[in-house]
N, CA, C and O of each residue as an XYZ file, in Angstrom:
356
protein
N     -19.903    -17.576    -97.457
C     -20.474    -17.561    -96.065
C     -20.665    -19.509    -95.340
O     -21.332    -20.421    -95.828
N     -19.712    -19.520    -93.966
C     -19.735    -21.033    -93.760
C     -21.396    -21.685    -93.200
O     -22.432    -21.264    -92.685
N     -20.814    -22.933    -93.692
C     -22.232    -23.919    -93.580
C     -22.104    -24.441    -91.761
O     -21.110    -24.558    -91.045
N     -23.358    -24.632    -91.518
C     -23.911    -24.720    -90.169
C     -24.063    -26.014    -90.033
O     -24.731    -26.356    -91.009
N     -23.801    -27.049    -89.305
C     -24.588    -28.093    -89.688
C     -25.177    -27.986    -88.655
O     -24.883    -27.218    -87.739
N     -26.673    -29.255    -88.717
C     -27.652    -28.886    -87.404
C     -27.742    -28.520    -86.018
O     -28.182    -27.649    -85.268
N     -26.919    -29.937    -86.048
C     -27.165    -29.700    -84.763
C     -25.748    -28.109    -84.025
O     -25.269    -28.245    -82.900
N     -25.512    -27.330    -84.573
C     -24.451    -26.787    -83.896
C     -25.168    -25.275    -83.278
O     -25.938    -24.737    -84.074
N     -25.038    -24.813    -82.401
C     -25.405    -23.812    -81.759
C     -24.726    -22.190    -81.084
O     -23.772    -22.631    -80.443
N     -24.708    -21.402    -80.981
C     -23.637    -20.471    -80.676
C     -24.964    -20.142    -79.978
O     -26.109    -20.272    -80.411
N     -24.303    -19.438    -78.158
C     -24.489    -19.142    -76.808
C     -23.739    -17.723    -77.191
O     -22.852    -17.694    -78.043
N     -24.086    -16.802    -76.632
C     -23.684    -15.278    -76.225
C     -24.052    -15.375    -75.459
O     -24.976    -16.094    -75.077
N     -23.086    -14.267    -74.698
C     -23.428    -14.335    -72.776
C     -22.820    -12.491    -72.906
O     -21.682    -12.056    -73.082
N     -23.930    -11.888    -72.755
C     -23.742    -10.456    -72.675
C     -23.971    -10.190    -71.009
O     -25.008    -10.705    -70.590
N     -23.317     -9.604    -70.195
C     -23.039     -9.454    -69.457
C     -23.270     -7.588    -68.605
O     -22.607     -6.559    -68.740
N     -24.450     -7.893    -67.810
C     -24.791     -7.113    -67.043
C     -24.155     -5.788    -67.340
O     -24.591     -4.983    -68.163
N     -23.219     -5.651    -66.692
C     -22.291     -4.257    -67.207
C     -22.237     -4.125    -68.451
O     -22.725     -3.004    -68.592
N     -22.012     -4.449    -69.340
C     -22.482     -4.686    -71.058
C     -23.431     -3.485    -70.925
O     -23.041     -2.335    -71.131
N     -25.031     -3.872    -70.477
C     -26.292     -3.647    -71.565
C     -25.558     -2.020    -69.980
O     -25.221     -1.115    -70.743
N     -25.419     -1.758    -69.252
C     -25.928     -0.731    -68.310
C     -25.085     -0.187    -69.456
O     -25.912      0.019    -70.344
N     -23.603      0.235    -70.018
C     -22.675      0.727    -70.281
C     -22.936      1.169    -71.838
O     -22.319      1.948    -72.565
N     -24.125      0.342    -72.063
C     -24.600      0.385    -73.831
C     -26.324      1.535    -73.155
O     -26.772      2.634    -73.479
N     -26.686      0.621    -72.290
C     -28.046      1.825    -72.095
C     -27.808      4.108    -71.923
O     -28.273      5.163    -72.355
N     -26.242      3.266    -70.516
C     -26.161      4.499    -70.356
C     -25.001      5.879    -71.615
O     -25.035      7.108    -71.671
N     -24.236      4.945    -72.312
C     -24.154      5.914    -73.473
C     -25.573      6.953    -74.654
O     -25.934      8.119    -74.815
N     -25.947      5.429    -75.244
C     -26.921      5.902    -75.372
C     -28.571      6.816    -75.331
O     -29.110      7.504    -76.198
N     -29.014      6.443    -73.917
C     -29.610      7.207    -73.451
C     -28.869      8.616    -72.836
O     -29.353      9.721    -73.085
N     -27.791      8.474    -72.106
C     -27.369     10.357    -71.823
C     -26.588     10.284    -72.718
O     -26.186     11.441    -72.601
N     -25.904      9.821    -73.696
C     -25.655     10.467    -74.089
C     -26.231     11.072    -75.691
O     -25.690     11.873    -76.452
N     -27.341     10.438    -75.800
C     -28.300     11.065    -77.123
C     -29.078     12.256    -76.177
O     -29.082     13.473    -76.360
N     -29.517     11.722    -75.456
C     -29.944     13.083    -74.797
C     -28.998     14.130    -74.632
O     -29.697     15.143    -74.649
N     -28.101     14.391    -74.519
C     -27.004     15.151    -74.205
C     -27.232     15.775    -75.221
O     -27.843     16.843    -75.259
N     -26.773     15.191    -76.148
C     -26.487     15.020    -77.715
C     -27.644     16.478    -78.398
O     -27.509     17.566    -78.960
N     -28.887     15.471    -77.820
C     -30.051     16.377    -78.768
C     -30.057     17.308    -77.690
O     -30.836     18.096    -78.225
N     -29.810     17.823    -76.624
C     -29.953     19.306    -75.401
C     -28.918     20.240    -76.801
O     -29.173     20.877    -77.823
N     -27.640     19.782    -75.995
C     -26.998     19.957    -77.094
C     -26.770     21.184    -78.234
O     -26.624     22.400    -78.364
N     -26.854     19.944    -78.931
C     -26.961     20.458    -80.822
C     -28.405     21.758    -80.598
O     -28.223     22.969    -80.725
N     -29.664     21.159    -80.279
C     -30.916     21.449    -80.275
C     -30.964     23.578    -79.600
O     -31.768     24.484    -79.816
N     -29.845     23.512    -78.902
C     -30.080     24.705    -78.211
C     -28.965     25.531    -78.700
O     -28.867     26.729    -78.431
N     -28.374     25.071    -79.210
C     -26.747     26.012    -80.051
C     -27.212     25.939    -81.817
O     -26.871     26.823    -82.602
N     -28.041     24.715    -82.231
C     -27.959     25.600    -83.000
C     -29.291     25.782    -83.617
O     -29.420     25.820    -84.841
N     -30.653     25.939    -82.492
C     -31.986     26.066    -82.661
C     -32.744     25.617    -83.784
O     -33.498     26.181    -84.577
N     -32.252     24.199    -83.603
C     -33.097     23.370    -84.656
C     -33.351     22.205    -84.626
O     -32.568     21.589    -85.348
N     -34.589     21.116    -83.792
C     -34.272     20.284    -83.822
C     -34.161     19.207    -84.696
O     -34.329     18.093    -84.199
N     -33.853     19.303    -86.199
C     -34.196     18.174    -86.702
C     -32.262     18.839    -86.381
O     -31.789     17.703    -86.406
N     -31.400     19.462    -86.212
C     -29.794     18.756    -85.979
C     -30.047     18.908    -84.626
O     -28.971     19.085    -84.054
N     -31.137     18.923    -83.723
C     -30.612     17.841    -82.159
C     -31.108     16.514    -82.739
O     -30.728     15.473    -82.204
N     -31.751     16.484    -83.566
C     -32.206     14.691    -83.589
C     -30.559     14.391    -84.779
O     -30.193     13.220    -84.883
N     -30.208     14.866    -85.110
C     -28.723     14.252    -85.417
C     -27.486     14.416    -84.382
O     -26.734     13.505    -84.038
N     -27.434     15.735    -83.968
C     -26.655     15.957    -82.106
C     -26.597     14.100    -81.187
O     -25.715     13.403    -80.685
N     -28.245     13.981    -81.430
C     -28.723     12.566    -80.769
C     -28.192     11.160    -80.981
O     -28.003     10.213    -80.218
N     -27.970     11.404    -82.636
C     -27.771     10.695    -83.099
C     -26.075     10.441    -83.305
O     -25.650      9.357    -83.705
N     -25.322     11.405    -83.028
C     -23.758     11.621    -83.813
C     -22.874     11.112    -82.159
O     -21.888     10.391    -82.006
N     -23.814     11.915    -81.033
C     -22.873     11.984    -79.470
C     -22.837     10.504    -79.202
O     -21.696     10.080    -79.026
N     -23.895      9.525    -79.121
C     -23.825      8.221    -78.681
C     -22.342      7.782    -80.053
O     -22.210      6.632    -79.633
N     -21.790      7.824    -80.663
C     -20.980      7.139    -81.334
C     -20.357      7.497    -81.419
O     -19.529      6.921    -82.125
N     -19.910      9.049    -80.749
C     -18.772      9.744    -81.206
C     -17.977      9.257    -79.281
O     -16.805      9.347    -78.915
N     -18.769      8.947    -78.769
C     -18.911      8.280    -76.915
C     -17.938      7.560    -77.365
O     -16.709      7.543    -77.419
N     -18.941      6.910    -77.705
C     -18.477      5.182    -78.277
C     -16.180      5.276    -78.765
O     -15.119      5.131    -78.157
N     -16.637      5.587    -80.127
C     -15.310      6.326    -80.725
C     -13.607      6.885    -79.134
O     -12.504      6.557    -78.698
N     -14.469      7.639    -79.045
C     -13.958      7.971    -78.030
C     -13.352      7.209    -77.237
O     -12.174      7.467    -76.990
N     -14.064      5.926    -76.549
C     -13.498      4.643    -75.395
C     -12.781      4.024    -76.102
O     -11.595      4.098    -75.779
N     -13.121      3.110    -77.405
C     -12.288      2.447    -78.084
C     -11.373      3.338    -78.551
O     -10.926      2.791    -79.559
N     -10.480      5.065    -78.329
C      -9.518      5.483    -78.031
C      -8.750      4.854    -77.268
O      -7.959      3.938    -77.493
N      -9.107      5.556    -76.073
C      -8.564      5.690    -74.884
C      -8.680      4.267    -74.731
O      -7.728      4.340    -73.953
N      -8.915      3.195    -74.738
C      -8.721      1.846    -74.832
C      -7.638      1.534    -75.412
O      -6.763      0.897    -74.826
N      -7.568      1.792    -76.212
C      -6.318      1.803    -77.623
C      -4.997      2.043    -77.476
O      -3.937      1.601    -77.921
N      -5.533      3.232    -76.395
C      -4.239      4.282    -76.241
C      -3.530      3.853    -74.578
O      -2.482      4.249    -74.068
N      -4.478      2.994    -74.093
C      -4.073      2.822    -72.933
C      -2.808      1.170    -73.395
O      -1.583      1.044    -73.401
N      -3.666      0.470    -73.628
C      -3.056     -0.670    -74.382
C      -2.497     -0.565    -74.696
O      -1.897     -1.574    -74.326
N      -1.360      0.292    -75.741
C      -0.450      0.770    -76.314
C       0.495      1.211    -75.431
O       1.674      0.866    -75.501
N      -0.101      2.207    -74.320
C       1.371      2.476    -73.476
C       1.442      1.298    -71.921
O       2.052      1.452    -70.863
N       0.707      0.369    -72.304
C       0.486     -0.943    -71.223
C       1.691     -1.945    -72.132
O       2.498     -2.524    -71.406
N       1.781     -2.077    -73.041
C       2.863     -2.660    -73.884
C       4.067     -2.570    -74.102
O       4.852     -3.455    -74.440
N       4.332     -0.934    -73.814
C       5.646     -0.767    -74.417
C       6.048     -0.728    -73.218
O       7.086     -1.323    -72.929
N       5.122      0.180    -71.965
C       5.820     -0.203    -70.509
C       5.984     -1.102    -70.035
O       6.804     -1.040    -69.119
N       5.275     -2.651    -70.352
C       5.983     -4.312    -70.185
C       7.237     -4.701    -70.852
O       7.918     -5.686    -70.569
N       7.420     -4.018    -71.564
C       8.279     -4.599    -73.345
C       9.553     -3.856    -72.046
O      10.350     -4.533    -71.397
N       9.412     -2.510    -71.982
C      10.298     -1.578    -71.422
C      10.854     -2.243    -70.634
O      12.071     -2.289    -70.810
N      10.194     -3.212    -69.200
C      10.752     -3.394    -68.358
C      11.671     -4.548    -68.662
O      12.868     -4.704    -68.418
N      10.374     -5.668    -69.535
C      11.251     -7.141    -69.675
C      12.837     -7.290    -70.185
O      13.772     -8.058    -69.960
N      12.538     -5.862    -71.173
C      14.148     -6.016    -72.524
C      14.843     -5.370    -72.004
O      14.626     -4.205    -71.670
N      15.906     -6.048    -71.815
C      17.203     -5.200    -70.885
C      17.703     -4.401    -72.017
O      17.895     -4.662    -73.204
N      17.903     -3.032    -71.074
C      18.533     -2.434    -72.563
C      20.408     -1.996    -72.663
O      21.172     -2.168    -71.714
N      20.613     -1.719    -73.321
C      22.319     -1.894    -73.815
C      22.726     -0.242    -73.751
O      22.198      0.785    -74.177
N      24.192     -0.618    -72.836
C      25.204      1.167    -72.524
C      25.176      0.509    -73.524
O      25.171     -0.666    -73.891
N      25.141      2.613    -74.321
C      26.232      2.110    -75.101
C      27.472      3.682    -74.435
O      27.317      4.790    -73.919
N      28.986      2.518    -75.037
C      29.744      3.538    -75.085
C      29.842      4.781    -75.410
O      29.561      5.172    -76.543
N      30.493      6.019    -73.908
C      30.537      7.124    -74.624
C      31.799      7.376    -74.076
O      32.421      8.387    -74.400
């Protein structure tokens, strides 16, 4: 664990869009997960489990989409900047 000096402090900046995104994923995703799991499985306990799993799944899906788009953009830029070699036929 790093040793901090007494005169140092850390400021965290949380944007309003980040708060809105978090709230919408948690509330809307959790509510939908509860309703879907409760109706499909006919159990309140499994509905509560679904309300916890749904936001996690949404966040994982969004992270996967972000990584996929970054990977495609990276490859797209590389293919535009890297000169292609013509092979003799």
